[in-house]
All heavy atoms as an XYZ file, in Angstrom:
1012
protein
N      86.071     80.389    113.008
C      87.363     80.659    112.406
C      87.920     82.002    112.867
O      89.093     82.112    113.155
C      87.216     80.619    110.878
C      88.489     80.813    110.148
S      89.575     79.413    110.465
C      90.871     79.775    109.368
N      87.044     83.019    112.937
C      87.490     84.340    113.375
C      87.888     84.321    114.838
O      88.829     85.008    115.238
C      86.402     85.376    113.115
C      86.172     85.612    111.640
C      85.011     86.540    111.388
C      84.768     86.618    109.882
N      83.588     87.386    109.570
N      87.178     83.530    115.627
C      87.512     83.427    117.044
C      88.870     82.744    117.218
O      89.664     83.154    118.060
C      86.419     82.659    117.792
C      86.663     82.571    119.275
C      85.500     81.892    119.965
C      85.705     81.830    121.459
N      84.560     81.226    122.144
N      89.144     81.725    116.420
C      90.430     81.028    116.495
C      91.569     81.964    116.097
O      92.620     81.982    116.739
C      90.410     79.760    115.612
C      89.437     78.748    116.206
C      91.811     79.157    115.504
C      89.167     77.559    115.323
N      91.349     82.753    115.045
C      92.349     83.738    114.617
C      92.593     84.755    115.727
O      93.741     85.064    116.071
C      91.875     84.426    113.334
C      92.803     85.485    112.810
C      94.107     85.177    112.455
C      92.363     86.791    112.668
C      94.961     86.158    111.976
C      93.206     87.775    112.184
C      94.507     87.455    111.840
N      91.523     85.258    116.313
C      91.588     86.222    117.407
C      92.337     85.617    118.596
O      93.267     86.225    119.151
C      90.154     86.605    117.779
C      89.989     87.745    118.728
C      91.031     88.596    119.065
C      88.753     87.987    119.299
C      90.853     89.654    119.950
C      88.556     89.038    120.174
C      89.616     89.860    120.502
N      91.975     84.409    118.975
C      92.598     83.738    120.103
C      94.074     83.437    119.836
O      94.925     83.598    120.718
C      91.843     82.448    120.427
C      92.258     81.699    121.675
C      92.076     82.568    122.909
C      91.464     80.417    121.808
N      94.395     83.032    118.629
C      95.794     82.708    118.315
C      96.675     83.948    118.394
O      97.823     83.872    118.867
C      95.905     82.040    116.951
O      95.529     82.916    115.923
N      96.179     85.087    117.971
C      96.966     86.321    118.079
C      97.154     86.702    119.543
O      98.240     87.123    119.954
C      96.320     87.457    117.276
C      96.391     87.134    115.787
C      97.029     88.787    117.546
C      95.647     88.092    114.909
N      96.102     86.540    120.346
C      96.240     86.817    121.779
C      97.248     85.880    122.439
O      98.049     86.309    123.269
C      94.876     86.710    122.471
C      93.915     87.876    122.266
C      92.551     87.540    122.846
C      94.464     89.146    122.877
N      97.224     84.610    122.067
C      98.171     83.647    122.645
C      99.599     83.983    122.224
O     100.519     83.968    123.051
C      97.787     82.201    122.263
C      98.897     81.226    122.612
C      96.490     81.800    122.944
N      99.805     84.308    120.960
C     101.143     84.710    120.511
C     101.597     85.976    121.232
O     102.764     86.093    121.620
C     101.163     84.927    118.998
C     101.075     83.674    118.141
C     100.939     84.045    116.664
C     102.296     82.793    118.360
N     100.670     86.886    121.431
C     101.000     88.128    122.137
C     101.417     87.858    123.567
O     102.403     88.425    124.054
C      99.796     89.075    122.130
O      99.451     89.451    120.833
N     100.678     87.003    124.237
C     101.022     86.730    125.635
C     102.348     85.993    125.742
O     103.126     86.250    126.658
C      99.895     86.000    126.389
C     100.079     86.173    127.902
C      99.825     84.536    126.046
C      98.900     85.780    128.726
N     102.634     85.108    124.811
C     103.923     84.402    124.846
C     105.083     85.382    124.695
O     106.080     85.298    125.434
C     103.978     83.335    123.754
C     103.064     82.133    123.945
C     103.122     81.225    122.715
C     103.417     81.370    125.204
N     104.954     86.300    123.769
C     105.999     87.297    123.561
C     106.138     88.210    124.773
O     107.247     88.479    125.238
C     105.711     88.118    122.304
C     106.718     89.209    121.986
C     108.086     88.603    121.697
C     106.245     90.028    120.806
N     105.028     88.668    125.313
C     105.070     89.576    126.458
C     105.590     88.875    127.718
O     106.310     89.484    128.501
C     103.698     90.187    126.712
C     103.185     91.059    125.576
C     104.040     92.278    125.264
O     104.629     92.861    126.197
O     104.106     92.660    124.086
N     105.246     87.606    127.911
C     105.768     86.860    129.060
C     107.283     86.703    128.934
O     108.021     86.869    129.911
C     105.075     85.479    129.196
C     105.843     84.552    130.119
C     103.656     85.663    129.694
N     107.742     86.415    127.731
C     109.183     86.297    127.506
C     109.896     87.614    127.827
O     110.908     87.625    128.533
C     109.463     85.872    126.060
C     110.920     85.940    125.689
C     111.816     84.987    126.172
C     111.409     86.961    124.893
C     113.165     85.052    125.858
C     112.755     87.039    124.571
C     113.632     86.085    125.055
O     114.964     86.161    124.747
N     109.358     88.722    127.317
C     109.972     90.017    127.575
C     109.919     90.379    129.060
O     110.868     90.934    129.607
C     109.293     91.112    126.746
C     109.550     91.071    125.254
C     108.680     92.092    124.536
C     111.016     91.312    124.949
N     108.808     90.063    129.702
C     108.657     90.331    131.136
C     109.675     89.530    131.939
O     110.345     90.076    132.829
C     107.236     89.998    131.572
S     106.892     90.338    133.296
N     109.794     88.253    131.643
C     110.767     87.403    132.329
C     112.179     87.946    132.124
O     112.965     88.038    133.059
C     110.666     85.966    131.803
C     111.639     85.030    132.452
C     111.370     84.497    133.708
C     112.820     84.685    131.817
C     112.273     83.636    134.325
C     113.725     83.830    132.415
C     113.453     83.303    133.678
N     112.475     88.319    130.890
C     113.809     88.832    130.591
C     114.054     90.161    131.309
O     115.154     90.408    131.801
C     113.972     88.996    129.082
C     115.400     89.071    128.633
C     115.541     89.062    127.140
O     114.599     89.307    126.403
N     116.736     88.785    126.676
N     113.046     91.015    131.395
C     113.204     92.301    132.076
C     113.418     92.123    133.574
O     114.161     92.884    134.190
C     111.996     93.190    131.810
N     112.773     91.123    134.170
C     112.955     90.869    135.594
C     114.280     90.171    135.892
O     114.967     90.529    136.845
C     111.816     90.007    136.154
C     110.635     90.796    136.645
C     109.384     90.592    136.084
C     110.754     91.723    137.671
C     108.285     91.300    136.542
C     109.662     92.431    138.130
C     108.422     92.219    137.565
N     114.621     89.158    135.111
C     115.730     88.281    135.469
C     117.007     88.452    134.648
O     118.064     87.977    135.067
C     115.280     86.819    135.407
C     114.194     86.548    136.414
C     112.885     86.367    136.014
C     114.476     86.522    137.773
C     111.882     86.148    136.938
C     113.482     86.308    138.706
C     112.181     86.120    138.280
O     111.190     85.919    139.201
N     116.925     89.102    133.495
C     118.125     89.317    132.684
C     118.042     90.654    131.947
O     118.089     90.705    130.719
C     118.293     88.165    131.691
C     119.654     88.163    131.026
O     120.562     88.865    131.506
O     119.797     87.465    130.009
N     117.911     91.754    132.702
C     117.775     93.052    132.046
C     118.972     93.456    131.179
O     118.763     94.097    130.141
C     117.548     94.039    133.196
C     117.812     93.315    134.442
C     117.803     91.860    134.149
N     120.217     93.076    131.531
C     121.318     93.449    130.637
C     121.156     92.876    129.228
O     121.442     93.542    128.238
C     122.559     92.864    131.328
C     122.189     92.784    132.765
C     120.732     92.462    132.770
N     120.667     91.648    129.137
C     120.455     91.037    127.822
C     119.363     91.759    127.041
O     119.506     92.011    125.844
C     120.093     89.573    128.004
O     119.693     89.004    126.789
N     118.272     92.090    127.726
C     117.168     92.783    127.062
C     117.588     94.155    126.579
O     117.334     94.522    125.433
C     115.965     92.887    128.005
C     114.730     93.589    127.450
C     114.187     92.845    126.234
C     113.667     93.709    128.529
N     118.244     94.917    127.416
C     118.612     96.287    127.064
C     119.707     96.306    126.000
O     119.746     97.199    125.155
C     119.001     97.092    128.319
C     118.894     98.591    128.074
C     120.375     96.781    128.788
C     117.519     99.117    128.178
N     120.571     95.293    125.994
C     121.629     95.255    124.978
C     121.071     94.951    123.591
O     121.688     95.288    122.588
C     122.704     94.243    125.360
O     122.197     92.933    125.271
N     119.887     94.339    123.533
C     119.285     94.070    122.223
C     118.867     95.363    121.523
O     118.613     95.368    120.325
C     118.090     93.127    122.368
O     117.041     93.749    123.063
N     118.809     96.454    122.265
C     118.509     97.765    121.683
C     119.769     98.601    121.495
O     119.683     99.799    121.218
C     117.509     98.519    122.572
C     116.152     97.893    122.548
C     115.763     97.014    123.560
C     115.272     98.124    121.504
C     114.520     96.417    123.527
C     114.032     97.528    121.469
C     113.669     96.677    122.482
O     112.441     96.069    122.455
N     120.912     97.996    121.687
C     122.170     98.697    121.472
C     122.538     99.628    122.612
O     123.316    100.553    122.433
N     121.986     99.379    123.800
C     122.261    100.211    124.969
C     123.092     99.400    125.944
O     122.810     98.229    126.199
C     120.942    100.665    125.641
C     120.100    101.461    124.642
C     121.213    101.468    126.895
C     118.691    101.741    125.127
N     124.104    100.028    126.505
C     124.939     99.361    127.491
C     124.260     99.431    128.848
O     123.862    100.497    129.306
C     126.324    100.046    127.571
O     126.903    100.050    126.270
C     127.238     99.303    128.538
N     124.111     98.282    129.469
C     123.456     98.206    130.767
C     124.383     98.745    131.844
O     125.568     98.451    131.871
C     123.068     96.764    131.084
C     122.244     96.622    132.337
C     120.906     96.971    132.340
C     122.812     96.168    133.518
C     120.135     96.849    133.481
C     122.053     96.039    134.665
C     120.721     96.386    134.649
O     119.968     96.273    135.783
N     123.826     99.553    132.733
C     124.588    100.085    133.855
C     123.708    100.097    135.101
O     122.508     99.832    135.036
C     125.081    101.503    133.546
O     123.981    102.387    133.478
N     124.314    100.425    136.212
C     123.600    100.500    137.486
C     122.469    101.531    137.418
O     121.446    101.372    138.079
C     124.603    100.879    138.572
C     124.248    100.488    139.942
C     124.559     99.039    140.178
C     124.739     98.822    141.660
N     124.144     97.592    142.094
N     122.624    102.557    136.609
C     121.604    103.604    136.470
C     120.327    103.090    135.819
O     119.279    103.715    135.946
C     122.135    104.772    135.633
C     123.303    105.474    136.304
O     123.413    105.396    137.540
O     124.101    106.103    135.581
N     120.398    101.987    135.118
C     119.230    101.449    134.413
C     118.481    100.397    135.226
O     117.468     99.875    134.755
C     119.660    100.856    133.073
C     120.150    101.863    132.048
C     120.654    101.142    130.804
C     119.056    102.843    131.687
N     118.943    100.077    136.417
C     118.271     99.053    137.220
C     116.828     99.416    137.531
O     115.924     98.611    137.310
C     119.024     98.797    138.520
C     120.130     97.803    138.395
C     120.760     97.507    139.740
O     120.891     98.390    140.585
N     121.161     96.261    139.926
N     116.594    100.610    138.046
C     115.232    101.010    138.394
C     114.342    101.132    137.163
O     113.231    100.580    137.161
C     115.226    102.308    139.201
C     113.835    102.817    139.588
C     113.111    101.801    140.465
C     113.933    104.161    140.276
N     114.764    101.811    136.092
C     113.893    101.850    134.902
C     113.563    100.470    134.345
O     112.428    100.220    133.939
C     114.684    102.681    133.884
C     115.587    103.519    134.702
C     115.922    102.694    135.918
N     114.515     99.554    134.357
C     114.245     98.205    133.852
C     113.290     97.459    134.771
O     112.453     96.681    134.314
C     115.544     97.416    133.673
C     116.385     97.880    132.505
S     115.491     97.876    130.935
C     115.121     96.156    130.739
N     113.391     97.692    136.071
C     112.466     97.082    137.019
C     111.051     97.603    136.776
O     110.082     96.831    136.774
C     112.943     97.379    138.444
C     112.108     96.732    139.520
C     112.169     95.363    139.730
C     111.272     97.497    140.333
C     111.416     94.761    140.716
C     110.519     96.906    141.325
C     110.585     95.540    141.514
O     109.825     94.950    142.500
N     110.926     98.892    136.531
C     109.615     99.475    136.236
C     109.056     98.951    134.913
O     107.862     98.676    134.798
C     109.705    101.001    136.209
C     110.056    101.661    137.537
C     110.269    103.149    137.352
C     108.994    101.381    138.582
N     109.906     98.806    133.925
C     109.478     98.253    132.631
C     108.992     96.819    132.815
O     107.993     96.411    132.215
C     110.623     98.339    131.599
C     110.823     99.804    131.180
C     110.346     97.460    130.386
C     112.074    100.050    130.366
N     109.681     96.051    133.638
C     109.273     94.667    133.886
C     107.878     94.616    134.496
O     107.041     93.800    134.088
C     110.285     93.977    134.807
N     107.588     95.481    135.460
C     106.254     95.515    136.064
C     105.210     95.971    135.058
O     104.081     95.488    135.051
C     106.238     96.409    137.310
C     106.720     95.674    138.501
C     107.967     95.745    139.069
C     105.992     94.709    139.259
N     108.041     94.889    140.130
C     106.840     94.245    140.277
C     104.706     94.192    139.185
C     106.444     93.291    141.202
C     104.304     93.246    140.116
C     105.168     92.808    141.108
N     105.577     96.900    134.199
C     104.653     97.351    133.159
C     104.344     96.207    132.193
O     103.200     96.015    131.790
C     105.246     98.549    132.417
C     104.312     99.130    131.410
C     103.171     99.808    131.813
C     104.556     98.991    130.066
C     102.297    100.332    130.883
C     103.691     99.510    129.136
C     102.561    100.188    129.545
N     105.362     95.442    131.824
C     105.142     94.283    130.956
C     104.252     93.251    131.638
O     103.413     92.621    130.988
C     106.479     93.653    130.554
C     107.311     94.455    129.557
C     108.728     93.900    129.491
C     106.662     94.454    128.191
N     104.402     93.090    132.947
C     103.538     92.173    133.687
C     102.082     92.652    133.649
O     101.165     91.846    133.524
C     104.025     92.035    135.127
C     103.290     91.025    135.995
C     103.388     89.622    135.407
C     103.836     91.050    137.411
N     101.874     93.958    133.715
C     100.522     94.510    133.590
C      99.931     94.186    132.217
O      98.762     93.787    132.117
C     100.545     96.023    133.814
C      99.221     96.745    133.610
C      98.187     96.309    134.628
C      99.432     98.250    133.659
N     100.721     94.300    131.176
C     100.264     93.964    129.826
C      99.893     92.481    129.751
O      98.876     92.111    129.170
C     101.334     94.323    128.770
C     101.626     95.815    128.764
C     100.928     93.842    127.385
C     100.469     96.690    128.396
N     100.711     91.632    130.360
C     100.421     90.189    130.392
C      99.081     89.939    131.074
O      98.251     89.162    130.585
C     101.560     89.410    131.092
C     101.140     87.990    131.415
C     102.814     89.417    130.239
N      98.844     90.590    132.189
C      97.581     90.408    132.901
C      96.390     90.904    132.083
O      95.325     90.280    132.096
C      97.637     91.109    134.262
C      98.637     90.522    135.253
C      98.698     91.368    136.517
C      98.295     89.089    135.581
N      96.557     91.990    131.356
C      95.485     92.472    130.479
C      95.165     91.451    129.386
O      93.999     91.216    129.067
C      95.865     93.813    129.846
C      95.883     95.023    130.761
C      96.428     96.238    130.019
C      94.505     95.301    131.306
N      96.189     90.844    128.832
C      95.972     89.841    127.796
C      95.284     88.612    128.384
O      94.408     88.020    127.746
C      97.302     89.456    127.102
C      97.914     90.668    126.399
C      97.080     88.342    126.088
C      99.331     90.450    125.910
N      95.651     88.227    129.604
C      94.989     87.103    130.270
C      93.498     87.394    130.411
O      92.654     86.519    130.148
C      95.633     86.808    131.641
C      94.773     85.878    132.477
C      97.020     86.229    131.456
N      93.145     88.596    130.830
C      91.736     88.979    130.955
C      91.034     88.895    129.605
O      89.917     88.383    129.493
C      91.599     90.397    131.563
C      90.178     90.919    131.445
C      92.051     90.389    133.005
N      91.695     89.372    128.558
C      91.098     89.331    127.222
C      90.893     87.889    126.750
O      89.856     87.571    126.167
C      91.972     90.099    126.236
C      91.976     91.579    126.469
S      93.119     92.386    125.339
C      93.548     93.809    126.306
N      91.868     87.032    126.989
C      91.733     85.622    126.603
C      90.594     84.971    127.383
O      89.767     84.244    126.812
C      93.061     84.858    126.804
C      94.096     85.314    125.779
C      92.839     83.356    126.711
C      95.493     84.764    126.004
N      90.529     85.226    128.678
C      89.463     84.662    129.504
C      88.093     85.099    128.996
O      87.176     84.280    128.856
C      89.653     85.068    130.965
C      88.525     84.611    131.852
C      88.436     83.287    132.258
C      87.535     85.498    132.263
C      87.394     82.854    133.050
C      86.489     85.078    133.061
C      86.418     83.761    133.450
O      85.379     83.342    134.231
N      87.940     86.386    128.722
C      86.648     86.880    128.244
C      86.294     86.295    126.880
O      85.135     85.984    126.619
C      86.647     88.401    128.180
C      86.596     89.027    129.547
C      86.444     90.532    129.483
O      86.527     91.133    128.426
N      86.225     91.136    130.633
N      87.275     86.138    126.029
C      87.014     85.561    124.713
C      86.593     84.100    124.840
O      85.649     83.660    124.171
C      88.259     85.681    123.833
C      88.126     85.175    122.409
C      87.080     85.969    121.643
C      89.461     85.237    121.698
N      87.255     83.344    125.702
C      86.893     81.937    125.889
C      85.513     81.778    126.522
O      84.834     80.772    126.301
C      87.944     81.226    126.734
C      89.300     81.019    126.062
C      90.300     80.421    127.041
C      89.176     80.165    124.816
N      85.087     82.754    127.302
C      83.773     82.722    127.928
C      82.686     83.311    127.017
O      81.528     83.381    127.414
C      83.792     83.514    129.242
C      84.724     82.956    130.284
C      84.336     81.568    130.720
O      83.175     81.277    130.934
N      85.307     80.684    130.823
N      83.055     83.708    125.813
C      82.138     84.387    124.878
C      81.461     85.580    125.537
O      80.289     85.854    125.329
C      81.083     83.420    124.337
C      81.680     82.425    123.393
O      82.572     82.767    122.609
N      81.236     81.187    123.475
N      82.207     86.267    126.360
C      81.692     87.396    127.109
C      82.660     88.565    126.970
O      83.084     89.150    127.942
C      81.522     86.997    128.585
C      80.760     88.030    129.359
O      80.035     88.833    128.797
N      80.942     88.012    130.666
N      83.032     88.869    125.761
C      84.060     89.872    125.524
C      83.422     91.248    125.441
O      82.829     91.609    124.443
C      84.817     89.534    124.234
C      86.161     90.173    124.201
C      87.236     89.548    124.801
C      86.354     91.392    123.609
C      88.480     90.123    124.795
C      87.589     91.983    123.596
C      88.662     91.349    124.190
N      83.546     92.016    126.531
C      82.933     93.339    126.588
C      83.943     94.475    126.670
O      83.539     95.626    126.702
C      81.987     93.431    127.792
C      80.813     92.521    127.669
N      79.822     92.700    126.736
C      80.490     91.404    128.354
C      78.930     91.751    126.858
N      79.308     90.940    127.830
N      85.199     94.177    126.727
C      86.178     95.248    126.896
C      86.915     95.548    125.589
O      88.127     95.583    125.537
C      87.161     94.897    128.000
O      87.750     93.644    127.760
N      86.147     95.767    124.546
C      86.765     96.101    123.259
C      87.511     97.425    123.315
O      88.530     97.587    122.651
C      85.721     96.123    122.148
C      85.326     94.749    121.686
C      84.125     94.184    122.080
C      86.166     94.006    120.874
C      83.766     92.917    121.667
C      85.816     92.732    120.450
C      84.613     92.203    120.856
O      84.268     90.947    120.452
N      87.018     98.378    124.109
C      87.708     99.665    124.215
C      89.119     99.457    124.767
O      90.081    100.046    124.261
C      86.920    100.622    125.090
N      89.240     98.617    125.777
C      90.550     98.313    126.340
C      91.431     97.603    125.310
O      92.606     97.922    125.156
C      90.396     97.439    127.587
C      91.680     96.976    128.263
C      92.460     98.160    128.793
C      91.357     96.009    129.374
N      90.850     96.669    124.585
C      91.598     95.942    123.567
C      92.064     96.869    122.455
O      93.221     96.837    122.049
C      90.750     94.815    122.978
C      91.401     94.050    121.830
C      92.598     93.267    122.326
C      90.410     93.138    121.172
N      91.179     97.721    121.966
C      91.558     98.646    120.903
C      92.606     99.653    121.385
O      93.495    100.045    120.628
C      90.332     99.362    120.343
C      89.423     98.450    119.543
C      88.047     98.543    119.662
C      89.931     97.498    118.674
C      87.202     97.715    118.933
C      89.107     96.661    117.943
C      87.746     96.781    118.078
O      86.921     95.965    117.358
N      92.528    100.046    122.642
C      93.547    100.936    123.205
C      94.895    100.230    123.243
O      95.924    100.820    122.889
C      93.141    101.384    124.624
O      91.872    102.036    124.558
C      94.175    102.318    125.224
N      94.911     98.970    123.652
C      96.153     98.197    123.670
C      96.713     98.032    122.254
O      97.916     98.156    122.038
C      95.922     96.839    124.321
C      97.143     95.947    124.511
C      98.176     96.617    125.416
C      96.740     94.605    125.086
N      95.833     97.784    121.292
C      96.276     97.650    119.894
C      96.923     98.944    119.405
O      97.984     98.928    118.794
C      95.097     97.299    118.992
S      94.412     95.671    119.257
N      96.274    100.057    119.680
C      96.803    101.360    119.268
C      98.136    101.630    119.957
O      99.079    102.132    119.335
C      95.788    102.458    119.595
C      96.161    103.860    119.182
C      96.295    103.953    117.667
C      95.108    104.847    119.679
N      98.231    101.260    121.232
C      99.475    101.449    121.967
C     100.598    100.614    121.352
O     101.720    101.083    121.190
C      99.260    101.071    123.437
C     100.478    101.251    124.271
C     100.936    102.410    124.822
C     101.416    100.240    124.642
N     102.094    102.168    125.521
C     102.407    100.857    125.430
C     101.493     98.871    124.391
C     103.471    100.146    125.956
C     102.553     98.177    124.919
C     103.522     98.811    125.688
N     100.292     99.342    120.993
C     101.311     98.491    120.373
C     101.780     99.057    119.033
O     102.967     99.043    118.739
C     100.784     97.070    120.187
C     101.071     96.159    121.328
C     102.142     96.194    122.170
C     100.270     95.062    121.757
N     102.046     95.186    123.094
C     100.916     94.477    122.868
C      99.084     94.516    121.305
C     100.404     93.368    123.530
C      98.572     93.409    121.975
C      99.232     92.850    123.072
N     100.850     99.530    118.236
C     101.238    100.128    116.953
C     102.106    101.356    117.205
O     103.160    101.532    116.588
C      99.987    100.484    116.112
C     100.372    101.316    114.906
C      99.257     99.218    115.682
N     101.670    102.197    118.126
C     102.426    103.418    118.422
C     103.807    103.154    118.978
O     104.782    103.802    118.572
N     103.921    102.208    119.894
C     105.227    101.931    120.483
C     106.158    101.280    119.463
O     107.359    101.542    119.445
C     105.120    101.111    121.786
C     106.405    101.268    122.592
C     104.845     99.654    121.515
C     106.300    100.809    124.011
N     105.615    100.457    118.585
C     106.450     99.851    117.542
C     107.011    100.891    116.595
O     108.211    100.901    116.294
N     106.163    101.801    116.162
C     106.609    102.877    115.265
C     107.546    103.829    116.003
O     108.572    104.253    115.463
C     105.387    103.620    114.678
C     104.623    102.692    113.731
C     105.814    104.894    113.956
C     103.281    103.227    113.282
N     107.188    104.153    117.252
C     108.020    105.071    118.032
C     109.422    104.542    118.267
O     110.408    105.274    118.116
N     109.530    103.288    118.647
C     110.851    102.706    118.885
C     111.634    102.614    117.585
O     112.847    102.831    117.558
C     110.741    101.332    119.577
C     110.263    101.527    121.017
C     112.070    100.584    119.560
C     109.987    100.245    121.762
N     110.934    102.338    116.486
C     111.620    102.290    115.192
C     112.255    103.642    114.867
O     113.420    103.720    114.482
C     110.658    101.879    114.085
C     111.269    101.961    112.716
C     112.200    101.009    112.304
C     110.944    102.984    111.850
C     112.784    101.076    111.046
C     111.506    103.059    110.586
C     112.435    102.107    110.195
O     113.008    102.185    108.963
N     111.503    104.714    115.026
C     112.042    106.036    114.703
C     113.029    106.535    115.759
O     113.965    107.257    115.442
C     110.919    107.056    114.516
C     110.226    106.912    113.200
C     108.893    106.534    113.152
C     110.895    107.131    112.011
C     108.248    106.388    111.933
C     110.264    106.975    110.788
C     108.936    106.604    110.746
N     112.854    106.133    117.005
C     113.751    106.586    118.059
C     115.074    105.827    118.048
O     116.132    106.420    118.120
C     113.074    106.442    119.433
C     113.938    106.915    120.562
C     114.097    108.273    120.814
C     114.613    106.007    121.367
C     114.899    108.713    121.846
C     115.426    106.437    122.405
C     115.564    107.791    122.643
O     116.367    108.217    123.663
N     114.989    104.504    117.970
C     116.195    103.680    118.084
C     116.661    103.099    116.753
O     117.753    102.571    116.668
C     115.962    102.546    119.078
N     115.807    103.142    115.747
C     116.198    102.612    114.444
C     116.158    101.099    114.348
O     116.679    100.530    113.396
N     115.557    100.427    115.321
C     115.463     98.972    115.267
C     114.091     98.573    114.733
O     113.063     99.006    115.235
C     115.660     98.337    116.656
O     114.678     98.847    117.546
C     117.030     98.637    117.212
N     114.103     97.776    113.702
C     112.863     97.376    113.054
C     112.164     96.202    113.707
O     111.050     95.859    113.326
N     112.778     95.594    114.698
C     112.180     94.413    115.324
C     110.850     94.760    115.981
O     109.917     93.967    115.966
C     113.155     93.737    116.325
C     112.627     92.391    116.789
C     113.417     94.618    117.519
C     112.719     91.317    115.764
N     110.727     95.956    116.534
C     109.475     96.332    117.183
C     108.365     96.600    116.180
O     107.192     96.493    116.511
C     109.676     97.545    118.082
C     110.387     97.177    119.350
O     111.609     97.120    119.367
N     109.636     96.880    120.384
N     108.730     96.958    114.962
C     107.697     97.094    113.938
C     107.028     95.751    113.698
O     105.825     95.676    113.470
C     108.287     97.633    112.629
C     108.533     99.128    112.586
C     109.238     99.503    111.283
C     107.253     99.907    112.734
N     107.810     94.692    113.777
C     107.248     93.354    113.575
C     106.553     92.828    114.813
O     105.452     92.299    114.745
C     108.357     92.386    113.147
C     108.992     92.674    111.797
C     110.158     91.730    111.556
C     107.980     92.570    110.684
N     107.207     92.975    115.964
C     106.644     92.370    117.168
C     105.504     93.178    117.765
O     104.588     92.603    118.331
C     107.724     92.166    118.240
O     108.307     93.429    118.555
C     108.775     91.190    117.767
N     105.533     94.474    117.652
C     104.509     95.293    118.280
C     103.493     95.838    117.281
O     102.296     95.619    117.426
C     105.136     96.453    119.060
C     105.847     95.990    120.316
O     105.416     94.976    120.883
O     106.814     96.633    120.726
N     103.964     96.542    116.271
C     103.032     97.182    115.343
C     102.208     96.174    114.556
O     100.990     96.308    114.444
C     103.781     98.108    114.386
O     104.321     99.191    115.100
N     102.852     95.155    114.020
C     102.112     94.143    113.259
C     101.174     93.375    114.188
O     100.031     93.080    113.822
C     103.086     93.198    112.518
C     102.352     92.026    111.900
C     103.850     93.973    111.450
N     101.635     93.090    115.404
C     100.786     92.412    116.378
C      99.569     93.277    116.708
O      98.445     92.775    116.772
C     101.595     92.123    117.637
C     100.826     91.531    118.773
C     101.715     91.192    119.960
C     102.491     92.392    120.434
N     103.343     92.122    121.591
N      99.768     94.566    116.901
C      98.659     95.469    117.197
C      97.664     95.563    116.060
O      96.447     95.520    116.274
N      98.164     95.655    114.842
C      97.276     95.730    113.673
C      96.513     94.424    113.489
O      95.304     94.422    113.248
C      98.080     96.100    112.406
C      98.572     97.549    112.501
C      97.244     95.910    111.149
C      99.589     97.925    111.448
N      97.223     93.309    113.595
C      96.561     92.000    113.424
C      95.507     91.768    114.501
O      94.409     91.278    114.212
C      97.601     90.881    113.452
N      95.802     92.142    115.717
C      94.835     91.980    116.805
C      93.635     92.897    116.612
O      92.499     92.501    116.853
C      95.515     92.248    118.145
C      94.743     91.881    119.398
C      94.351     90.410    119.372
C      95.571     92.181    120.626
N      93.880     94.098    116.146
C      92.792     95.034    115.867
C      91.862     94.466    114.803
O      90.637     94.469    114.957
C      93.360     96.380    115.414
C      92.318     97.434    115.194
C      91.930     98.256    116.232
C      91.729     97.601    113.952
C      90.961     99.225    116.043
C      90.761     98.561    113.748
C      90.372     99.384    114.798
N      92.451     93.961    113.725
C      91.646     93.384    112.638
C      90.876     92.165    113.125
O      89.684     92.014    112.849
C      92.546     93.028    111.427
C      91.805     92.197    110.402
C      93.089     94.302    110.788
N      91.548     91.283    113.869
C      90.882     90.083    114.378
C      89.733     90.447    115.314
O      88.643     89.867    115.228
C      91.885     89.195    115.103
N      89.959     91.412    116.189
C      88.904     91.833    117.120
C      87.746     92.477    116.372
O      86.577     92.227    116.681
C      89.475     92.801    118.149
N      88.065     93.290    115.385
C      87.011     93.946    114.609
C      86.160     92.923    113.866
O      84.930     92.988    113.884
C      87.611     94.952    113.632
C      86.573     95.589    112.750
C      85.735     96.575    113.247
C      86.406     95.173    111.435
C      84.753     97.147    112.455
C      85.435     95.732    110.627
C      84.611     96.722    111.141
O      83.642     97.277    110.346
N      86.814     91.969    113.209
C      86.069     90.947    112.469
C      85.217     90.094    113.401
O      84.090     89.744    113.082
C      87.030     90.069    111.668
C      87.751     90.748    110.510
C      88.777     89.798    109.887
C      86.770     91.247    109.466
N      85.763     89.755    114.561
C      85.017     88.955    115.526
C      83.853     89.758    116.109
O      82.738     89.246    116.243
C      85.956     88.489    116.637
C      85.273     87.625    117.672
C      84.904     86.319    117.359
C      84.974     88.112    118.924
C      84.267     85.515    118.294
C      84.344     87.313    119.864
C      83.990     86.020    119.536
O      83.370     85.226    120.469
N      84.093     91.009    116.422
C      83.058     91.859    116.994
C      81.938     92.118    115.986
O      80.761     92.190    116.356
C      83.656     93.176    117.445
C      82.670     94.109    118.096
C      83.289     95.449    118.453
O      84.358     95.786    117.989
N      82.599     96.205    119.275
N      82.297     92.241    114.731
C      81.303     92.506    113.683
C      80.300     91.372    113.589
O      79.112     91.596    113.323
C      82.022     92.699    112.346
C      81.164     93.323    111.277
C      81.994     93.697    110.076
C      82.099     92.508    109.165
N      82.677     92.803    107.855
N      80.742     90.145    113.823
C      79.842     88.994    113.777
C      78.926     88.889    114.998
O      77.894     88.240    114.956
C      80.641     87.685    113.646
C      81.172     87.484    112.251
O      80.749     88.214    111.333
O      82.005     86.573    112.079
N      79.353     89.490    116.079
C      78.568     89.396    117.331
C      77.504     90.408    117.345
O      76.916     91.149    117.367
C      79.462     89.545    118.560
C      80.423     88.412    118.716
C      79.687     87.176    119.038
C      80.557     85.954    119.014
N      79.892     84.758    119.223
């Protein structure tokens, strides 16, 4: 049951990150406007870099899912770092931009993944 909970959070995380990555690569004006920022030519390079960063996050989640399915999950430090980063970025964006959506998509996801990983690791 704990493994299913852990896996389901990872799958939800990857779906969200793939969506954001796709949007950052192929429709950056839509993504940036969701934060109340007007897209301009000056934001092309930063959005391209953000898209590649999101792709890196997707690849990290793929590795975590693979290791979990193989019952060979040894990179808890990496997972806990990602969880802490998600919590931090969710809170940071909330205080910086005033949008609460990241508190739900990032911070809650980071906390839930941390709890799921901890409970699963405790049994191992």
